[in-house]
TIVEX-664958 format. One line per field, with one value per residue: x, z, y of N, C-alpha, C in turn; residue number from 1. Coordinates in pm, 1 decimal. Each point is the difference from the previous one (the first is absolute). Example, Ala and Ser with C-alpha at 12.3 -4.5 7.8 and 13.67 -1.06 7.14 Angstrom:
BEGIN
n.xx <- (1319.0,-35.0)
n.zz <- (780.0,-72.0)
n.yy <- (-569.0,105.0)
ca.xx <- (-89.0,82.0)
ca.zz <- (0.0,6.0)
ca.yy <- (119.0,119.0)
c.xx <- (90.0,-77.0)
c.zz <- (0.0,73.0)
c.yy <- (120.0,109.0)
num <- (1,2)
END
This chain:
BEGIN
n.xx <- (-16063.2,-117.5,37.1,-76.0,36.9,-13.2,45.9,-107.2,115.3,-33.6,-65.5,111.6,-13.0,-47.7,106.8,-78.0,-64.1,57.4,-118.5,37.2,-89.0,58.9,-117.2,57.7,-130.1,1.2,124.8,-13.5,-107.3,106.6,15.1,78.0,-32.6,-1.4,28.2,-132.7,-5.0,106.4,-55.0,-106.0,101.5,-88.4,-15.3,-118.0,2.7,-113.5,30.3,-108.5,6.3,6.6,-6.7,82.4,-16.7,1.6,-73.9,44.8,-121.1,32.8,-113.9,-108.0,-21.5,-36.7,-115.7,49.7,35.8,115.2,40.1,104.9,-123.2,122.5,1.9,79.7,-70.2,-113.8,50.7,28.2,-8.0,-104.0,-51.0,37.7,-40.4,-107.1,-8.3,38.3,-84.3,-80.9,112.9,-77.0,-59.8,-130.2,1.3,75.7,76.7,-87.6,-111.1,-40.5,-4.3,-133.1,7.3,-124.4,10.7,-105.2,-12.6,-36.2,79.4,-43.3,47.4,-67.4,-67.2,-29.0,-4.3,-5.7,-80.7,-69.1,3.4,-24.6,-93.0,-44.4,22.4,-44.0,-71.0,41.0,100.8,-118.8,-39.5,-93.3,76.1,-54.1,79.6,-104.5,38.0,108.6,-7.2,31.5,-1.0,-71.6,35.6,-49.3,-113.6,-10.8,-122.7,-50.2,-94.3,-131.1,9.9,24.7,100.9,-1.3,-81.5,-6.7,40.9,-85.1,102.7,-28.7,127.7,-3.9,-79.7,-60.0,-99.0,-85.9,-90.3,-96.8,-18.5,-90.5,-116.0,-30.9,95.0,-77.1,-75.5,64.0,77.3,-35.0,123.7,57.6,93.5,-104.6,-62.2,73.0,-100.8,-91.7,-74.4,-86.8,-123.6,30.6,-58.3,66.0,81.9,-14.1,-61.3,107.5,-37.7,49.1,-130.4,36.9,-27.0,104.6,-103.2,-34.0,-106.3,-0.1,13.8,-82.9,-82.2,16.2,-6.7,-100.4,-48.3,20.6,-43.4,-97.1,-17.9,9.5,-75.6,-49.8,38.6,-130.1,-6.1,-77.5,-82.1,-77.4,-75.8,-57.4,86.1,-60.3,17.5,-1.3,45.6,-130.6,-10.0,90.8,-50.5,-118.9,53.1,58.9,-108.9,-38.1,113.2,-94.8,66.0,-99.6,14.0,-106.4,66.5,-91.2,-5.4,93.9,-31.8,-126.5,37.4,73.9,-95.5,-84.8,87.2,24.4,-127.4,67.3,-22.2,-1.1)
n.zz <- (8721.4,45.4,-46.7,-99.8,65.1,-125.5,-0.1,-70.3,-5.7,-116.1,89.5,68.2,-66.8,85.5,-47.8,-108.6,23.4,-122.0,-26.4,-83.1,90.3,49.7,-40.8,17.8,1.5,-95.7,-13.1,-86.3,24.5,19.0,130.7,-29.4,-112.7,-51.2,96.3,11.1,-133.0,-6.5,98.9,-76.7,-76.8,-36.2,-105.7,21.5,-61.3,22.7,-104.4,25.7,-128.8,16.2,-129.2,71.6,-87.7,-84.1,106.9,52.8,40.6,117.0,-43.6,74.3,17.9,-110.6,63.3,20.7,-124.5,64.3,-11.3,-60.6,-14.7,-47.2,-114.5,-32.5,55.9,-38.8,-121.6,-109.2,59.5,80.5,-109.8,-67.3,102.1,4.0,-132.1,17.6,102.9,-88.7,-41.7,-47.2,118.4,-18.2,-3.6,104.3,-105.4,-21.1,-68.4,-125.5,-12.7,17.0,-91.1,42.2,-117.9,61.5,-133.0,68.3,-95.7,-113.1,-44.0,-99.7,108.9,58.3,-102.5,-88.2,94.1,6.3,-129.8,0.4,91.5,-62.8,-102.3,95.2,-3.8,-124.1,74.4,50.3,-124.4,3.9,-97.8,-114.4,-65.6,-76.3,-12.4,8.6,116.0,48.8,98.4,46.2,87.0,-93.1,-3.5,-97.6,47.0,-118.2,74.5,0.5,-35.8,-35.6,-83.9,-75.5,-52.1,131.6,-20.4,-95.3,-66.6,112.2,-12.5,108.3,52.7,81.1,-66.0,70.6,-49.3,75.8,-9.1,-84.2,24.7,-80.3,79.5,68.7,-88.7,27.6,66.3,83.2,-8.7,84.2,-87.0,-83.5,23.6,107.8,9.4,62.9,-14.8,94.2,-29.0,125.8,42.0,-110.0,58.8,132.0,54.0,26.4,126.9,8.6,-14.6,90.3,-53.5,-78.3,-68.7,-33.8,-46.0,109.7,75.7,-77.7,-2.0,131.5,25.3,-87.0,51.3,124.6,-31.6,-66.2,98.3,90.0,-84.9,6.6,121.2,34.2,75.1,102.9,-20.1,108.3,-56.4,75.5,89.6,74.3,100.7,12.7,113.3,17.9,-55.4,73.2,96.0,-48.9,-5.9,117.8,47.1,-78.7,63.9,44.6,-83.8,-7.5,125.8,-59.9,76.8,86.3,45.9,6.1,121.0,-42.9,-118.0,62.1,90.2,-100.4,-70.0,112.7,39.4,-17.6,129.8,-58.8)
n.yy <- (-8249.1,-34.2,-118.5,40.3,-105.4,-47.0,129.2,35.8,64.4,-57.5,-72.5,-36.0,-112.6,-89.3,-62.7,-1.1,-112.9,-4.3,52.9,-95.8,-41.9,106.9,50.7,117.9,-29.9,95.3,-37.2,97.7,-77.4,-74.6,-1.9,-102.2,62.4,-119.4,87.6,18.5,-1.9,78.1,68.5,-25.0,37.6,90.7,-79.7,53.8,118.4,64.0,77.4,72.4,37.0,132.5,33.2,77.4,95.8,-102.7,-32.7,-113.9,38.4,-51.2,-56.1,-14.3,129.7,62.5,7.4,-121.7,28.8,-14.4,125.6,-50.6,-48.9,9.0,-65.8,99.9,98.0,-59.1,-28.5,63.0,116.6,-29.2,-53.4,107.2,74.3,-72.2,8.2,124.0,-2.1,-57.7,54.2,96.5,-12.6,-9.7,-134.3,-0.6,-19.8,99.3,-34.0,-19.1,131.5,-8.0,96.4,-19.4,58.9,53.6,3.6,106.2,45.8,53.5,-114.2,56.1,37.4,-116.8,-84.9,101.5,48.7,-113.7,-6.9,130.8,-20.7,-107.1,81.2,80.4,-111.7,11.7,45.9,34.4,22.6,-93.4,-46.0,35.9,-79.8,29.6,-127.0,77.6,-62.1,120.2,-91.1,101.8,91.9,83.6,-67.8,88.6,-12.1,25.6,54.7,-18.5,128.1,-124.0,-10.2,-106.7,90.0,7.5,-123.1,35.9,-47.6,-65.8,19.4,73.5,-91.1,86.5,-58.8,-73.1,-83.5,49.3,-130.5,-45.7,-59.7,100.2,48.9,-82.7,64.6,113.0,-84.7,97.6,49.2,-85.7,31.9,0.6,-115.8,32.6,87.2,-73.3,108.8,-36.7,41.6,-32.2,109.2,31.3,-88.6,25.7,-105.0,-73.8,25.1,-122.7,-21.5,-90.6,-118.2,11.9,47.4,-120.4,67.2,75.0,-108.2,-67.5,104.7,17.8,-129.7,2.2,112.9,-42.5,-121.5,60.1,86.7,-96.2,-67.6,124.1,-44.1,5.5,109.6,-39.0,104.6,-1.8,93.7,93.7,-43.7,-94.0,82.5,-134.4,-52.5,-18.6,118.4,62.0,-77.1,35.1,122.1,-5.1,-57.9,97.6,26.0,83.4,76.0,88.9,36.4,48.3,86.6,46.8,-125.1,91.4,42.3,-3.1,42.9,90.9,17.6,10.7,68.7,64.8,9.3,117.2,-13.1,-122.0)
ca.xx <- (-137.4,-46.1,-40.0,-140.3,3.9,-128.4,-89.3,11.8,6.6,-62.1,-131.7,1.3,-85.4,60.6,-5.1,-114.0,9.1,-77.2,-118.6,-16.6,-139.8,-76.7,-8.5,-65.5,-95.8,-10.7,96.4,17.7,-102.0,45.4,58.5,133.7,8.4,116.4,72.2,-80.8,5.3,133.7,11.2,-70.1,65.3,-64.4,88.2,-75.6,-83.9,-74.3,-12.2,-82.0,59.1,-66.8,88.1,-40.8,104.0,126.5,46.9,-91.5,-33.9,-57.9,-127.1,-109.6,-80.0,69.6,-22.2,83.4,141.0,62.1,137.5,104.5,-22.4,34.0,45.1,139.0,15.0,-62.3,40.6,126.7,115.1,24.7,47.6,139.6,82.0,0.8,78.7,141.5,40.0,-22.9,86.2,-62.5,-134.3,-92.5,25.8,136.2,10.6,-114.0,-18.1,-50.3,-107.2,-92.6,-70.8,-113.8,-40.1,-128.4,-26.0,-141.2,-52.7,45.8,144.7,68.0,48.1,73.7,115.4,124.5,55.8,54.6,121.3,107.1,36.3,70.3,134.2,90.8,22.6,14.5,98.1,-64.6,-121.2,-1.7,-12.0,-35.8,43.6,-66.7,-50.5,101.1,-24.1,110.9,-68.1,56.7,-52.0,-141.5,-70.8,-117.5,-109.8,-98.9,-139.2,-90.7,-16.7,123.6,-14.4,124.7,49.8,84.0,142.5,43.2,117.6,99.3,91.6,10.2,-111.1,28.4,-121.6,-82.0,-142.5,-93.9,-92.5,-127.5,-20.6,9.7,140.7,34.0,-32.2,45.1,135.2,94.2,108.6,2.3,88.4,-82.7,-111.7,38.4,-108.6,-140.1,-84.1,-141.1,-98.1,-53.6,-145.4,-63.7,16.6,-13.5,-107.0,46.4,42.7,83.9,-78.8,-16.5,86.8,-13.4,-80.1,83.1,8.4,99.2,132.3,46.6,30.4,119.7,116.6,27.7,59.7,133.6,85.8,26.4,93.0,131.0,60.4,51.9,95.7,-61.8,-56.2,-143.0,-46.4,-141.6,-44.8,-143.7,-19.4,-2.1,133.1,2.5,81.5,-65.5,12.8,141.4,35.2,-49.3,90.4,126.6,-25.7,-18.2,121.7,-0.3,132.8,4.5,-113.1,-21.8,-55.9,17.9,32.3,141.1,38.9,-75.7,60.9,129.5,-25.6,-51.0,103.5,114.1,-43.6,41.3,-108.4,-125.9)
ca.zz <- (-52.7,-9.7,-133.6,-7.3,-62.8,-46.8,-39.5,-133.7,28.5,-105.2,47.1,144.7,46.4,4.3,-130.3,-12.8,-94.0,-117.6,-28.1,-144.2,-39.4,60.4,-81.6,70.8,-84.0,34.8,109.5,34.3,95.5,135.5,70.8,-55.4,-127.6,-22.3,120.5,75.1,-72.0,17.7,137.3,6.7,-89.4,-131.0,-116.4,-109.4,44.0,-108.2,5.2,-104.9,-34.8,-87.3,-52.1,46.0,-22.1,-39.8,97.1,33.5,141.0,49.8,68.3,-41.6,-91.3,-39.9,100.8,116.5,-35.4,74.3,-41.1,77.2,10.4,-130.7,-3.4,44.2,143.0,85.3,-30.0,-67.6,77.8,116.0,-44.2,-42.0,120.6,62.1,-86.5,23.4,128.7,2.6,-97.6,-131.1,9.2,93.0,120.2,-9.3,-73.2,-88.3,-142.9,-84.3,59.8,-103.1,13.0,-91.3,-20.1,-69.9,-70.2,25.4,-113.4,-132.0,0.5,-89.5,82.0,119.7,-20.9,-29.0,126.0,72.4,-69.2,33.9,139.9,12.9,-56.0,104.6,95.0,-86.0,54.7,104.7,-52.0,-98.3,-135.5,-102.3,-136.2,-74.1,90.4,102.7,125.3,92.1,126.6,89.8,137.0,-6.6,-125.5,-12.9,-80.3,-20.7,-6.6,-22.6,-139.2,-68.4,-131.1,-57.7,-90.7,73.7,-12.1,-139.5,-26.0,106.2,-16.3,133.0,88.1,143.5,68.5,-61.9,9.8,72.9,-97.8,46.7,-38.7,-145.0,-36.3,7.3,-129.0,-110.2,-46.5,37.8,78.0,143.4,22.7,-14.0,94.8,98.6,97.2,-39.3,108.9,-33.6,103.1,58.2,17.5,-130.2,-60.6,96.2,97.7,137.4,70.4,113.3,105.2,-28.5,-103.7,-132.1,-88.6,-93.2,-129.0,15.7,18.5,-129.1,-85.6,52.0,-27.0,-143.0,-35.1,58.4,-73.4,-131.9,17.5,40.1,-116.9,-82.6,84.3,47.7,134.3,4.0,109.2,-7.7,74.2,24.7,71.8,146.0,54.8,133.4,0.0,-60.3,-144.8,-34.5,6.2,-122.5,-109.0,15.9,-23.5,-142.9,-67.6,-47.3,34.0,78.2,80.7,-20.2,131.4,69.6,138.5,-6.2,117.8,-1.2,-95.7,56.7,100.6,-68.1,-76.8,82.7,123.6,114.1,66.6,-4.7)
ca.yy <- (-7.8,-137.7,-45.9,-40.7,-131.3,-50.1,107.6,54.6,142.4,80.6,41.2,1.3,-108.2,-132.5,-65.0,-89.9,-111.3,36.9,-80.6,14.7,-19.6,109.4,121.5,109.7,70.1,142.3,14.0,140.3,41.1,-29.1,115.3,20.5,-70.8,-86.3,-41.4,-95.9,-127.4,-56.2,-48.3,-128.1,-95.1,-8.1,8.7,59.4,110.9,64.8,145.2,59.1,129.7,95.9,104.9,133.9,102.9,-60.5,-98.5,-108.2,5.6,-124.6,24.9,-88.4,79.6,123.9,103.0,-28.7,17.1,108.6,31.3,-66.9,-144.9,-54.2,-139.1,-1.4,29.9,-101.0,-137.7,-28.8,48.8,-87.2,-131.2,14.2,5.1,-132.9,-88.6,31.9,-55.5,-144.6,-69.5,-14.6,-58.5,64.3,-80.1,-51.7,-127.3,-22.2,-26.3,107.8,79.4,47.1,126.4,0.8,138.6,9.0,125.0,29.0,74.9,-44.4,-22.8,94.1,111.8,-41.5,-87.6,73.5,49.5,-114.5,-45.0,94.9,-24.5,-127.6,10.6,48.6,-109.8,-118.7,-95.1,-78.8,-61.8,-107.5,53.0,-98.2,28.7,-106.6,-103.3,-23.5,69.8,18.8,25.6,98.8,-3.8,35.6,-22.5,85.5,-54.6,105.7,-42.4,111.3,43.3,-35.1,-62.3,-50.2,103.6,95.2,-30.5,1.9,81.9,-12.1,-113.2,-59.3,35.6,2.8,-42.9,-104.0,28.2,-84.0,-54.5,-53.3,-139.6,-16.8,-17.1,-141.8,-61.3,83.6,-28.8,104.3,-58.0,25.0,113.4,119.4,-10.3,-101.8,-15.4,-0.2,51.3,-13.5,33.8,-123.4,6.5,-12.1,-131.4,-108.5,16.1,-20.5,119.6,-37.0,-64.8,-141.9,-56.1,57.4,-86.3,-77.5,69.0,107.0,-59.3,-51.9,114.3,64.5,-84.8,3.9,128.2,7.2,-93.6,57.9,112.0,-50.9,-65.1,108.9,72.1,122.8,-3.0,30.2,84.9,35.5,116.9,-6.1,-126.4,12.0,23.7,-60.0,-122.0,-117.0,12.5,-13.4,-142.4,-61.5,36.2,-72.1,-142.1,-20.4,45.1,138.6,50.1,122.3,45.4,142.7,34.3,127.2,-35.7,-38.2,-78.2,-124.9,-92.7,-40.7,-103.6,-117.7,-68.6,-37.9,-65.0,80.3,69.3,-77.0)
c.xx <- (-39.9,-38.7,-144.3,-9.1,-141.3,-96.5,27.5,-3.5,-61.1,-139.5,-6.6,-85.3,79.1,-16.2,-111.2,32.0,-83.7,-112.6,-35.8,-144.8,-90.2,7.0,-80.5,-86.0,-12.5,89.7,9.8,-104.6,39.2,71.0,138.5,10.1,136.1,59.2,-79.1,5.2,135.8,17.3,-63.3,56.3,-61.1,101.2,-70.8,-90.8,-61.6,-9.3,-81.5,52.5,-87.7,104.2,-53.7,118.6,136.7,58.8,-103.3,-22.5,-75.7,-125.4,-104.4,-93.3,75.9,-14.0,86.9,148.7,56.5,141.8,100.7,-17.4,19.9,40.9,144.2,10.5,-52.7,58.2,142.4,121.1,23.8,50.2,146.5,92.7,12.3,85.7,149.9,50.7,-6.5,69.7,-73.1,-139.1,-86.9,6.6,137.3,0.1,-125.0,-127.0,-36.5,-119.5,-86.4,-58.8,-107.6,-51.3,-129.6,-15.2,-149.8,-66.3,58.7,152.7,74.6,56.2,91.5,123.7,126.1,65.4,63.1,130.2,118.0,47.7,84.2,141.7,101.4,35.5,33.6,99.0,-59.1,-107.0,26.5,-21.6,-22.5,48.0,-51.4,-61.4,98.0,-26.9,127.2,-59.7,76.9,-58.6,-150.3,-53.2,-125.3,-100.4,-108.5,-138.7,-87.6,-15.2,130.7,-31.9,135.2,62.2,94.0,147.5,52.9,117.2,106.8,88.5,17.1,-116.0,46.3,-122.2,-65.6,-146.6,-71.2,-104.1,-134.7,-19.3,11.3,144.4,46.6,-22.6,63.4,140.1,101.7,103.8,-11.8,95.5,-75.3,-112.2,31.7,-107.7,-132.6,-80.5,-145.7,-87.1,-62.5,-152.7,-73.7,7.1,-25.4,-109.6,51.0,51.8,78.1,-73.6,-25.1,96.7,-22.9,-81.8,88.0,14.4,104.0,140.1,56.8,38.5,130.2,124.1,37.4,68.5,143.5,97.0,36.8,100.0,140.2,70.9,61.8,98.4,-53.4,-51.7,-145.0,-33.6,-148.5,-24.9,-152.1,-39.7,-11.7,142.3,5.4,64.6,-65.1,12.0,145.4,41.8,-46.2,86.6,129.0,-18.1,-11.9,108.1,-8.6,125.6,0.3,-128.5,-5.9,-71.4,20.5,45.9,143.8,40.6,-72.0,58.8,137.2,-18.5,-44.0,112.6,117.0,-39.2,37.5,-121.4,-132.4,-8.8)
c.zz <- (-12.4,-142.2,4.5,-75.4,-39.2,-40.4,-143.3,13.8,-108.2,38.4,151.8,60.6,9.9,-134.8,-3.0,-95.9,-122.4,-28.5,-146.2,-45.3,53.4,-87.7,73.8,-97.0,47.3,118.8,52.0,99.4,144.6,60.3,-54.1,-130.3,-16.9,129.7,84.7,-66.1,15.8,140.3,14.5,-98.7,-138.4,-111.7,-120.7,56.7,-121.4,23.7,-119.4,-29.0,-96.2,-53.8,38.4,-19.9,-26.5,97.8,14.7,149.9,40.4,79.8,-53.2,-97.2,-31.3,107.5,123.8,-27.8,67.6,-50.0,91.5,11.6,-137.4,10.2,47.4,151.4,87.8,-21.0,-54.8,78.1,126.4,-39.0,-42.2,121.3,66.1,-79.6,19.6,128.6,3.6,-114.3,-129.8,-0.1,93.9,135.2,-16.7,-58.2,-82.6,78.7,-77.9,67.4,-111.4,40.0,-108.1,-9.1,-80.1,-61.0,8.3,-112.2,-128.6,-4.9,-90.6,77.3,111.8,-29.4,-39.9,125.1,79.5,-63.3,33.6,143.0,11.8,-56.2,105.5,102.3,-73.8,55.1,109.0,-55.7,-89.5,-137.4,-98.6,-135.4,-87.7,97.9,113.0,121.4,82.2,133.2,85.7,139.1,3.0,-137.6,1.0,-91.1,-6.3,-13.0,-22.1,-148.0,-76.0,-133.5,-46.4,-94.3,70.1,-31.2,-143.2,-18.3,106.9,-23.8,132.3,83.8,144.5,80.8,-78.9,22.1,87.9,-100.3,60.2,-57.6,-150.0,-44.4,12.9,-133.7,-117.5,-50.6,31.6,96.1,147.7,34.0,-15.1,103.5,101.3,102.4,-72.5,121.3,-43.0,120.1,53.7,2.9,-132.9,-59.7,91.5,101.1,143.6,60.5,127.8,113.5,-36.6,-107.4,-133.0,-88.4,-104.5,-134.5,5.3,10.9,-133.0,-94.0,42.8,-30.5,-147.7,-42.4,51.6,-74.7,-137.1,9.4,34.9,-114.9,-94.1,76.3,42.8,142.1,-4.7,124.7,-20.7,84.1,17.4,76.5,149.9,54.9,143.9,-6.2,-66.5,-152.3,-44.1,-2.3,-125.6,-120.1,6.9,-31.0,-149.1,-83.8,-64.8,53.4,100.8,77.6,-12.6,123.7,38.3,143.8,5.9,116.3,2.5,-94.8,47.6,102.8,-67.0,-68.1,84.7,123.9,123.4,58.0,-5.7,118.7)
c.yy <- (-146.8,-32.9,-47.3,-132.2,-42.2,107.9,41.0,151.0,85.8,43.8,1.0,-108.7,-128.7,-66.3,-104.1,-113.0,35.0,-99.6,18.6,-16.2,110.6,124.1,105.9,80.3,145.2,35.2,143.0,51.9,-30.5,121.5,33.8,-78.2,-67.3,-51.3,-98.6,-137.3,-66.8,-56.9,-138.3,-102.8,-11.9,20.0,60.3,108.3,68.2,150.1,47.9,140.1,79.1,97.7,137.3,95.1,-62.3,-98.2,-110.4,2.2,-125.8,32.8,-96.8,70.0,128.8,107.4,-19.7,19.6,123.5,25.3,-69.4,-149.6,-63.8,-146.3,-10.2,14.1,-112.1,-139.3,-12.2,49.7,-83.2,-138.4,7.6,5.4,-134.8,-98.0,25.0,-64.1,-152.5,-73.6,-32.0,-59.2,83.5,-69.5,-62.5,-140.1,-31.0,-23.4,127.3,69.1,57.4,135.1,2.0,143.8,1.9,138.6,27.0,79.9,-57.0,-10.7,96.5,118.9,-46.2,-84.6,75.3,57.9,-113.7,-46.8,91.5,-20.0,-127.0,5.1,44.7,-107.2,-130.0,-101.1,-88.2,-94.0,-120.0,61.4,-114.0,50.2,-113.2,-98.3,-29.2,87.2,7.0,41.9,99.1,-12.9,24.8,-34.0,85.8,-68.1,106.7,-60.0,123.7,30.1,-24.2,-65.7,-50.1,102.3,97.7,-17.7,5.3,97.1,-7.5,-122.7,-74.4,51.2,-1.5,-39.1,-112.3,38.1,-101.5,-49.1,-36.0,-139.1,-21.7,-21.5,-144.4,-70.3,72.7,-24.5,107.7,-56.9,35.3,113.4,131.8,2.2,-109.8,-30.6,-12.0,44.8,-5.9,33.3,-128.4,2.0,-14.2,-138.9,-118.0,32.8,-0.2,129.3,-32.5,-65.9,-145.8,-46.4,70.7,-94.0,-68.0,70.1,112.2,-57.8,-50.9,113.4,67.0,-81.3,3.6,128.6,10.8,-91.1,55.9,114.4,-48.9,-70.4,102.9,88.2,136.0,-21.0,47.6,81.1,28.5,124.6,-10.0,-125.0,24.9,9.2,-50.6,-137.9,-120.2,3.4,-14.4,-146.4,-72.2,31.6,-81.1,-148.3,-31.4,68.0,137.3,68.1,113.0,22.7,151.8,54.2,146.1,-22.6,-52.5,-89.5,-133.8,-102.6,-44.3,-111.4,-129.9,-78.7,-47.7,-78.7,78.3,72.0,-71.4,-92.7)
num <- (1,2,3,4,5,6,7,8,9,10,11,12,13,14,15,16,17,18,19,20,21,22,23,24,25,26,27,28,29,30,31,32,33,34,35,36,37,38,39,40,41,42,43,44,45,46,47,48,49,50,51,52,53,54,55,56,57,58,59,60,61,62,63,64,65,66,67,68,69,70,71,72,73,74,75,76,77,78,79,80,81,82,83,84,85,86,87,88,89,90,91,92,93,94,95,96,97,98,99,100,101,102,103,104,105,106,107,108,109,110,111,112,113,114,115,116,117,118,119,120,121,122,123,124,125,126,127,128,129,130,131,132,133,134,135,136,137,138,139,140,141,142,143,144,145,146,147,148,149,150,151,152,153,154,155,156,157,158,159,160,161,162,163,164,165,166,167,168,169,170,171,172,173,174,175,176,177,178,179,180,181,182,183,184,185,186,187,188,189,190,191,192,193,194,195,196,197,198,199,200,201,202,203,204,205,206,207,208,209,210,211,212,213,214,215,216,217,218,219,220,221,222,223,224,225,226,227,228,229,230,231,232,233,234,235,236,237,238,239,240,241,242,243,244,245,246,247,248,249,250,251,252,253,254,255,256,257,258)
END
């Protein structure tokens, strides 16, 4: 039998260079949830979930939720298989992989289900005991209908929270809120055409510097999804490109195919 040198047999794809600045927005809408992003080297993917009959189903709207498309089936189980083959990492030798889970409904109904699911994968996940972080192969970050109250009573957390700009002023720890996400269209005028206006550039640099000083990463949603805009983010040290164009961002960040 011929050895498949350089292949990642967990997904049957050529091993990809991990891209730590690439985030797959609404990843589950792609033809192959998770697998398309892994093929392009993405280190962060987003899954929206709805509680349905005691399960968390992955979908953009409740009406689109389908039996079998659970968080486990689409994401956690394939990741577990890949981690077993890659010596404890999603990508061989690392880095940390982010699973951004958006709770689409009231967290009182959805978070208890998520917590139960995550307990079954705890050996793979980053965990937090007080202010102490133990980094795992997968870091789960919760966005959408979330609250700091979700974690009350938990001695060990298996997830962190996606923050917003107010968290830069609130004194909350980076172990609880490692990310800051914000709506680009609601705070900036530039849409990727021509030079970024000086007012936008100064504001962006200030926000990024403040977040980095607090050991947090920055992501913008509601933004143009094209190379001219991505370049502006990278030039101003924004940590993550939030995209639906997996292959385009791969080409942009690696220079392959340009």
